[in-house]
C-alpha positions as CSV (number, residue, x, y, z in Angstrom):
1,X,149.1,42.4,222.4
2,X,147.9,46.6,221.0
3,X,150.7,45.7,218.0
4,X,148.8,42.5,217.1
5,X,145.6,43.9,216.8
6,X,146.7,47.0,214.9
7,X,148.6,44.5,212.8
8,X,145.6,42.6,211.7
9,X,143.2,45.8,211.3
10,X,145.6,47.0,208.9
11,X,145.7,43.9,207.0
12,X,142.3,43.4,207.2
13,X,141.7,46.9,205.3
14,X,144.5,45.6,202.7
15,X,142.3,42.6,202.0
16,X,139.3,44.9,201.5
17,X,141.0,48.2,199.6
18,X,142.4,45.0,197.0
19,X,139.4,43.6,197.2
20,X,137.8,46.4,195.9
21,X,140.2,47.3,193.6
22,X,139.4,44.0,192.1
23,X,135.3,44.7,191.9
24,X,134.0,44.0,188.9
25,X,131.7,46.2,187.1
26,X,128.0,45.6,187.2
27,X,126.8,44.0,184.1
28,X,124.3,45.2,181.8
29,X,120.8,44.3,182.0
30,X,119.4,46.0,178.9
31,X,116.1,43.6,179.0
32,X,114.7,46.0,181.5
33,X,114.4,48.4,178.5
34,X,112.4,46.4,176.7
35,X,109.7,45.9,179.2
36,X,106.5,48.5,178.1
37,X,105.4,50.9,181.2
38,X,102.5,53.7,180.9
39,X,103.9,57.0,180.7
40,X,103.4,58.9,183.5
41,X,100.2,61.1,184.3
42,X,100.8,64.3,183.0
43,X,99.0,67.4,184.8
44,X,96.0,69.1,182.8
45,X,97.6,72.3,182.1
46,X,97.1,74.7,178.9
47,X,99.8,76.1,177.0
48,X,102.8,78.8,178.2
49,X,102.9,79.7,174.7
50,X,99.6,80.3,173.3
51,X,100.7,80.1,169.6
52,X,102.2,76.6,170.4
53,X,98.7,75.0,169.9
54,X,98.7,75.7,166.1
55,X,101.8,73.4,165.8
56,X,100.6,71.0,168.4
57,X,98.2,68.7,165.9
58,X,100.8,67.5,163.9
59,X,102.7,64.3,164.7
60,X,105.3,64.4,166.9
61,X,108.9,63.9,166.9
62,X,110.3,64.5,170.3
63,X,113.2,62.3,171.9
64,X,115.2,62.1,174.7
65,X,119.5,61.9,174.4
66,X,120.5,58.8,175.8
67,X,123.2,59.4,178.6
68,X,126.0,57.2,179.6
69,X,127.7,58.6,182.6
70,X,130.1,57.1,185.3
71,X,129.2,56.2,188.6
72,X,128.9,59.1,191.0
73,X,129.1,62.0,188.6
74,X,125.9,63.9,188.1
75,X,124.1,64.2,184.2
76,X,122.5,66.4,182.4
77,X,119.4,65.1,179.9
78,X,118.9,66.8,176.6
79,X,115.1,66.4,175.1
80,X,113.6,67.6,172.0
81,X,110.2,68.7,171.2
82,X,109.4,69.3,168.0
83,X,105.7,68.4,165.1
84,X,105.4,67.9,161.7
85,X,107.2,65.2,159.6
86,X,108.6,67.7,157.2
87,X,108.4,71.2,158.8
88,X,109.8,70.3,162.1
89,X,109.1,73.1,164.1
90,X,110.0,73.4,167.3
91,X,107.9,73.6,170.2
92,X,109.6,77.1,172.0
93,X,109.0,78.2,175.1
94,X,106.8,75.8,176.7
95,X,106.4,73.8,179.8
96,X,107.5,70.2,180.2
97,X,108.2,67.7,182.7
98,X,110.5,65.0,183.5
99,X,110.0,61.6,184.8
100,X,112.5,59.3,186.2
101,X,112.4,55.7,186.9
102,X,114.5,52.9,188.1
103,X,114.5,49.1,188.2
104,X,113.2,49.1,191.4
105,X,110.7,51.9,191.5
106,X,107.1,50.3,190.8
107,X,105.9,54.0,189.2
108,X,107.6,57.2,187.6
109,X,108.8,59.6,189.9
110,X,108.7,63.5,189.1
111,X,111.9,65.0,188.6
112,X,111.9,68.7,187.4
113,X,109.5,71.1,185.2
114,X,111.6,73.2,182.7
115,X,110.7,75.5,179.7
116,X,112.1,74.5,176.3
117,X,114.1,76.9,174.5
118,X,114.3,78.6,171.2
119,X,115.5,75.3,169.7
120,X,112.9,73.1,171.3
121,X,114.8,71.7,173.8
122,X,114.8,71.3,177.7
123,X,117.2,69.8,180.4
124,X,117.1,68.1,183.6
125,X,120.0,67.5,185.8
126,X,120.4,64.0,187.8
127,X,122.5,64.1,190.5
128,X,124.7,61.2,191.1
129,X,122.9,57.7,191.1
130,X,124.0,53.9,191.5
131,X,125.1,51.8,188.2
132,X,122.2,50.8,186.8
133,X,120.3,51.5,184.0
134,X,116.6,54.4,184.1
135,X,114.0,55.5,182.3
136,X,113.8,59.0,181.4
137,X,110.2,60.5,180.6
138,X,109.6,63.8,179.2
139,X,106.2,64.9,178.7
140,X,104.0,68.2,177.1
141,X,101.6,68.9,179.7
142,X,99.4,71.4,177.1
143,X,98.9,68.3,174.5
144,X,100.0,65.1,176.7
145,X,102.6,64.1,174.5
146,X,106.1,62.6,175.4
147,X,108.9,60.8,174.8
148,X,111.3,58.3,176.4
149,X,114.9,57.7,176.5
150,X,117.4,55.9,179.2
151,X,120.1,57.0,181.3
152,X,122.7,53.8,181.6
153,X,125.0,55.0,185.0
154,X,128.4,52.4,184.6
155,X,131.3,51.4,186.8
156,X,134.5,51.5,185.4
157,X,135.3,49.2,182.4
158,X,131.9,48.5,182.0
159,X,132.3,46.2,178.8
160,X,129.8,47.3,175.9
161,X,129.5,46.5,172.3
162,X,128.7,49.2,169.7
163,X,126.7,48.6,166.8
164,X,125.9,51.1,163.8
165,X,121.9,50.6,162.7
166,X,121.8,51.4,158.8
167,X,123.2,49.0,156.7
168,X,124.9,47.1,159.7
169,X,121.7,45.8,161.5
170,X,119.6,46.9,158.6
171,X,119.7,45.4,154.7
172,X,121.1,49.1,153.5
173,X,121.2,52.8,154.6
174,X,118.0,53.6,152.7
175,X,116.0,52.0,154.9
176,X,115.7,54.5,157.6
177,X,113.1,56.1,155.2
178,X,110.6,53.7,156.0
179,X,111.0,53.6,159.6
180,X,110.5,57.2,159.6
181,X,107.5,57.5,157.3
182,X,105.6,54.4,158.8
183,X,105.4,53.0,155.4
184,X,107.7,50.2,156.0
185,X,109.6,48.3,158.6
186,X,113.6,48.0,158.0
187,X,114.6,44.4,156.7
188,X,117.2,43.4,159.0
189,X,120.3,41.7,157.9
190,X,120.3,37.9,158.6
191,X,121.3,36.9,162.2
192,X,121.4,40.9,163.1
193,X,118.9,40.0,166.0
194,X,121.3,36.8,166.4
195,X,124.7,38.8,167.1
196,X,123.3,41.8,168.9
197,X,121.7,38.9,171.5
198,X,124.8,36.9,172.0
199,X,126.5,39.7,173.3
200,X,123.8,40.4,175.8
201,X,123.8,36.4,176.6
202,X,127.0,37.0,177.3
203,X,127.0,40.4,179.9
204,X,127.9,43.1,177.1
205,X,126.0,46.6,176.9
206,X,125.0,46.9,173.6
207,X,125.1,50.6,172.3
208,X,123.6,51.8,169.0
209,X,125.7,54.7,167.4
210,X,124.2,56.1,164.3
211,X,124.4,58.8,162.2
212,X,120.2,59.2,161.8
213,X,119.7,62.6,163.0
214,X,117.2,63.3,166.1
215,X,114.0,63.3,164.6
216,X,114.3,59.6,163.4
217,X,115.3,58.7,166.8
218,X,111.1,57.9,167.2
219,X,111.4,55.5,164.5
220,X,114.6,54.1,165.4
221,X,113.4,53.2,169.0
222,X,109.9,51.1,167.7
223,X,112.2,49.5,165.2
224,X,114.6,48.6,167.7
225,X,111.2,47.5,169.9
226,X,109.8,45.4,166.6
227,X,113.1,43.7,166.5
228,X,113.0,42.4,169.9
229,X,115.8,44.6,170.9
230,X,116.2,46.8,173.8
231,X,115.7,50.3,172.9
232,X,118.9,52.2,174.7
233,X,121.6,53.0,174.7
234,X,121.0,55.1,171.1
235,X,122.8,57.6,170.1
236,X,121.3,60.1,167.1
237,X,122.9,63.4,165.8
238,X,121.4,66.6,166.7
239,X,121.7,68.0,163.0
240,X,121.8,67.3,159.6
241,X,125.0,68.6,159.3
242,X,126.6,65.8,161.2
243,X,124.6,63.4,160.1
244,X,125.8,64.7,156.4
245,X,129.1,65.9,156.2
246,X,130.7,65.3,159.7
247,X,129.9,61.3,160.2
248,X,133.2,59.9,161.3
249,X,133.9,63.4,163.4
250,X,130.9,62.6,165.2
251,X,131.2,59.0,165.6
252,X,134.8,59.1,167.2
253,X,133.6,61.9,169.8
254,X,130.8,59.6,170.7
255,X,133.1,57.0,171.0
256,X,135.6,58.9,173.0
257,X,133.0,60.3,175.4
258,X,131.8,56.5,176.2
259,X,135.2,55.9,177.2
260,X,135.7,58.8,179.1
261,X,132.5,57.7,181.0
262,X,133.4,54.1,182.0
263,X,132.4,52.1,179.0
264,X,134.8,49.5,177.8
265,X,133.5,49.3,174.1
266,X,135.2,45.8,173.4
267,X,133.9,45.3,169.6
268,X,132.0,47.7,167.1
269,X,129.9,47.1,163.6
270,X,129.9,49.3,160.9
271,X,129.2,49.2,157.5
272,X,130.0,52.2,156.0
273,X,133.7,53.9,155.4
274,X,132.6,56.2,158.1
275,X,132.1,53.7,160.8
276,X,135.5,52.1,159.6
277,X,137.3,55.5,160.0
278,X,135.8,56.2,163.5
279,X,136.4,53.0,164.9
280,X,140.2,53.0,163.8
281,X,140.6,56.8,164.6
282,X,139.2,56.1,168.5
283,X,141.9,53.4,169.0
284,X,139.7,50.3,169.1
285,X,141.7,48.4,166.9
286,X,141.7,46.1,163.9
287,X,140.9,43.2,165.5
288,X,137.6,44.8,167.4
289,X,136.3,46.3,164.4
290,X,133.9,44.6,161.7
291,X,132.6,45.9,159.0
292,X,130.0,44.7,156.6
293,X,128.8,45.3,153.1
294,X,130.0,47.1,150.2
295,X,133.1,49.0,151.9
296,X,134.3,45.4,154.3
297,X,137.3,45.8,155.3
298,X,138.1,49.4,154.6
299,X,140.4,51.8,156.5
300,X,141.8,48.1,157.9
301,X,138.7,47.0,159.8
302,X,138.0,43.0,159.9
303,X,135.7,42.1,157.1
304,X,132.5,40.1,157.3
305,X,132.0,38.8,153.8
306,X,128.7,37.3,153.7
307,X,125.7,39.3,153.7
308,X,124.7,38.2,156.8
309,X,125.7,37.2,160.3
310,X,125.6,33.3,161.2
311,X,128.6,32.5,160.1
312,X,130.2,35.2,161.9
313,X,128.9,34.7,164.9
314,X,130.0,31.1,164.7
315,X,133.8,31.8,164.0
316,X,133.9,35.2,166.1
317,X,131.1,35.3,168.8
318,X,130.3,32.1,170.1
319,X,133.9,31.3,171.0
320,X,134.1,35.0,172.8
321,X,134.5,35.5,176.1
322,X,132.1,36.5,178.4
323,X,132.2,39.8,179.8
324,X,134.1,40.4,182.9
325,X,131.1,42.0,185.2
326,X,129.1,40.7,187.9
């Protein structure tokens, strides 16, 4: 009897283990990123660094670098604070406060208080969190300004589709100027909204990987919101040098970091030669790497020969398998 019970217990454990090994990753819910919540109430405090009062009358271009992290891992949030459309003066040695909000929370939760460094950056550490998507807010109590970003905690092999922005979702690389200055909204390529939405409907996590430098993040999120698309996961460059001269290397590095944390990038879309190089060199494969525009098909990528995406959606996306997630 004891042997029989032991055999039954072992069999049960093996069945449970097999089930766990075969468990699918949690499906992305990026629509939660589209909900607008009031920002958290910051305490009314003065300046830690009195010199900062002379720059905070300028428009702010704060940003949070979105994070993708594997379930079970801790993460570091990087927030950058600067002022002025031309000068981009860093907010140095000033108190900032970080808040977090999960999909289950009905209000912001205080995370930590930090001080910016000489580069206007502040950092907050997150403990390991359950799989899901989290909003992060970083605010400056001295003047009430702040910025929002996202942390996506993923299971292994979480399926995702990657998109460049300028010239890929927008009509040209020059469109970013209008967004940055606030003069005009960037014109989207025909079918750009439908392309991203179709993959979302299939259960894939959208990821925006752009060489736009960090101060374009504010306008980029605004544009995505205007388009009716989730504002994250958004990755921008943290330096002009990277944006201008090391674009392919930057994108290869970011793709590899995404995959190391558990994202399974099944397809990628771009328009530039650097996009094509990054997709192929990162090992995404020719059949999964799509390029549009004058450099369509470069570096062995699959060319989208029209100026928009509707034909491509019909041919390549509508019959694509749904994401393997639950």
